N, C-alpha and C positions, 0 to 999 in steps of 0.2 A: 455800266460795262460798255466797252467798245463793241461795235457790230461783230467783229471777228470773235471776240471772247464769248459774246452772247450766243452766237450761232454754234460755236464749239461746245459750250456747256449744254445748251438746249438740245443739240443733236446727241450728245453723250447721254443725257437723261432719257431721251427718246429710245435709244438702243438698250440702255440698262433695263428699263421697264418692258420694252417690246420684246427683245430677244430673251430677256429674263423669264417672261411668261412662257415663251416657247420652250426654253430649257426645262422649266418646271413641269411642263406637260409631257415632253417626249423623252427626257433622259431617264435612265434607270435609277430606281430607289429614291426618287424625290417624293415629297408629300403630295404633289399634284400630278403624279404620273398617270397618264391616260385619262385626264379630266376633260379632254376634248376640244373641238374647234371653237365652241362658244366661249370657252375660257380664254383661248388665244386671241380671238377677235375682240373680246371685251378688254383684255389686258392691253392690246395695242391701242385701243381707243383711249384708255386711261393714260397710256404712255404719251399720246398726242396731247391730251388735255393738260397734263402736268408740264410737259416740255414747252408747249406754247405759252402757258401761263408764266413760266419762269423767264422765257426769252423775249416776251412781247415788248417790253419797254426798251430793251437794249438794242434790238436789231429788227423788230417787226416779226420775229419768230417765223422765218421761212423754213429752216430746218430741212430743206429739201431743194436740190438743184432745180427740180422741175418747177417749184414755186418761184424761185429766184429768176429763172429764165422767163417765166410768164410775166412777172412784175417788171422786168426789164423791157419786154415787148410792149407792156402797157404804159411805159414811161413813168412808172412809179419808183424806179430806182435807176441809177446811172449804169450804163453798160460796163463802164470801167470798174464798177464794184462787183460785177458778177464773178470773176475769178476768185476774189477774196472770200466771198460767201461760199462758193463751191468747195474751196480748199478747207475752210473752217468746218463745214458740214462733214466732209469726208474724214478729216482728222478727228472730229468729235465722235463720229460713228466708230472709228477704230478704238478710241479710248473707252467709249461705252462698252464695246465688246470685250475689252480686256477685263473690265469690272465683272461682266457676266461670267467670264471664264474663271476668275478668281472665286466668285461666289459659288459656282457649281463645279469646281475642278474635280472633286472626288466623284461626282456623278458622271462627268465626262470620262473619267478614267475607267469606270465600270460599265460604260455603255459600249457595246461591241458593234452596234449597227451604225455604219458609217453615214448612212443617209440621215439618220436621226441626229447625229452629231452635226452634220452640215446644216440641217434645218435650224439648229440653234444659232447659227451664224448668218446664213444667207438663204435666199429662196431657190427653189428648183421646181420644175414642172411636174404635175401629176401624170401627164401623158407627154413625153418629149416630142415636140414638133415645133421647131424654132419659129417658123412663120406664124403658126397659131398662137404660140406663147408670146411672141412679139405683139400680135394684135390684141391679145388679152391684156397685156400690160399697158398698151396704148389706150384701150377702151377704159380701163380702170382709172388711169391717170387723167384722161379726158374728163370723166365725170368728176374726179377729185378737183381738178383745176377749175372747171366751170363752177362747181359749188363754192370753192374758196373765193373766186372772184365776185360772186354774188354776195357772199358773206362780207367780203372786204369792202365792197363799194359803199360809199364813195371815199373811204379812208385811204391812207397810203401805207398802212401796215396792219397786221393782225394785232389787235389789242387783247388784253386779258379777258374781256367779255366775249371775245370771239372763240376762246378756247373750247367751250362746250359744243357749239354747233360744228366746229371743225372735227372734234373728237367723234361726234355722232355721225358725221359724214364718213369718216374712216371706218367706224363700226359697221355702217351700212354697206360700204364697199367690200369689206371683209366677208360679211355674211352673204352678199349677193354675187360677188364677182371674184372672190378670193380663192375659190376651189381649184382653179386651173393652174396657177403659177405661185400661189402664196402671196399675191398682191404686194409686190415690192413698192410700186408707185412712187419710188424715191431712189434715184441712182446711188446716193451716198449711203443710204440705209443698207444697200446690198453690197456695194463695192468695199466700203470700209471694213465691215466684218469679214468679208471674204479674204481680204488681205491678211487679217489677223488669223483666220483659219489656216492660211498657207504657212504662217510663221510659227505659230504655237505648237509645240510637240504634244500631241494627244494620242494615246494608244488607239488604234483601230479607226483613225479619222478618215483615211482614204483621200481621194482627190478633192481639190477645191473646185473642180468643174469649171475651169476658166473658159472652156469651149462654149459654155452657156452664158457667161458673165455679161456679154454685150446685150443680151435681151433685156434684163432689168435696168440697164443703163439707157439704151437707145429707145426702148419702148416707152418709158415714162417721159423722156424728152420729146418724143414725137407726140405723145398725148398732150403734153403741156402746150406745144405749139398749136395743135388742133383746138384744144379747149379755149385758148386765148383768142384765136381767130374767130371762133363761133361766138364767144362773148362779145367781141368787138362788133361782129355783124349784128347781133341781137340788139346792141345798144347804139348802133349808128343812126 
């Protein structure tokens, strides 16, 4: 697969499994309704494992603009490739969310809580405070990128054998740091599904909360820059 196709498919798989588990837990009349945060964090970890394993050979399995930005800063990919990766990741996230909606469309239709519907698409803060929410996303992504870079070194891409430690890293971040904002730690993961939320007609869906959307975009990018700089400092 070309890097574009690989990132597109990998990110779509990430969202199908990741937002799929959220939908299973929070939407009405599902088999997994109210099964809790542990199920969501474990489901997202498995989403990362499967998606990285699938996309590793084709593109290095970035699946996240924050990862692509970090690798460009590290000189492990050309800056000219960065827009291609980011576009593929965002489009893949949109496609993955469409699959989630198709799978759970009856449950979306019988769910009246607009916040739970949005949670099956994008993140939102437990306590709205955009500065603190931004810092939370930055810290989570800082830890994520720092961990990924240590897992990655000295390779130039995430191989299939790296899928498990990266998945465990995401699992740990979700358990430890995810309670504030839902740990987007990935701009495409939040933006792509939020666009789909705005487009798809779902009863009771409410606002797509675009006023908050910059937080899970800029927070992870800031965390990526910080994590990369710290990694370079530690290895200088």
